[in-house]
N, C-alpha and C positions, 0 to 999 in steps of 0.2 A: 486397638481395644486400651482403655485406661487402666492403670495400676489400682487395684481396688482401693488402696488407702487414699488415693486422689480424688476417687469418685464418691467417697462416703461425705455427706454435707457436714458432719460434725468435726472431721478430721480436716476436711478444707477450710473450715472455719478457722481454725487454729494454726494452720500451716505458717502463715505470715509472722504472726506473733513469736512462734517458737524459733523462728529464723530471721531476726530483724536486720542482721547485719549482712548485707547482700553486696559486699565490696567484691564479691566475685564476680559480679556483673560489670565492673569498670573496665575489664579488657575488651569485652564485647563491646561496651559503648564506645571506646576508642577505636575499635575496629570499623563500626558503622559510621563513625565521624571520619575516619581516614580514608574510607571508600567514598565520602561524599553522599551518602546514602540520604534519598529524599523519602524513600518508602520501603518499609520493610515487613514481610510476612513472618510472623512470629507463631511457627508451628510447635505446638507444645507449649503453649504460653502460660499454663496453669493458672496462677491466682492473679496474672498480669504484671507482676512488679517489673519485668524488663520491658515489656511493651509501653507501659506507662513511662518509664524512664526515657526511652526513646522520644515518646510524643512530647514529653516535657522539653526536650531539645528541638522540637519543631519538625520531627519526622512523622510522617503519615504512617500509620501502624495499624494493621489487622491482626488480631491474635486469634489463633484456633486450637482447640484442645479437645480430646475426646472424653474428658471427665466434665460431665454436667455440673457437678458441685463445685469444681474449680472454677469453670466459666461463670457461675453465679456469683461467686465471690470476687471475680475480676469486674464483673458488670455492676457490681455495687459500689465501685471505686469512683470518685470524680474523674471524669475524661475518659470514660471506658465504653463510649458508644460503639466500638469496633472489634468487640469479642464475639467469637461464634464458635458453636460446638461442632466439631467434625469427627468423622470416624476414619 
């Protein structure tokens, strides 16, 4: 079940602009690279920020999130063909 705030379309649309500095994800990027990951399943991908960072590095990513509004935001981004809504 999605947290209510992430499932609301108006809130999902402003989530990324309100948190533009995602340097917190650098450690996870290094971890994926350190493991030599070629494929990643991003469970709880939200608006797709981390999944798209991985994809930019040539990693095949599928992003899944229970919040339809967050998935809609993720799908609107370039390179976002592998986002799915999941429960």
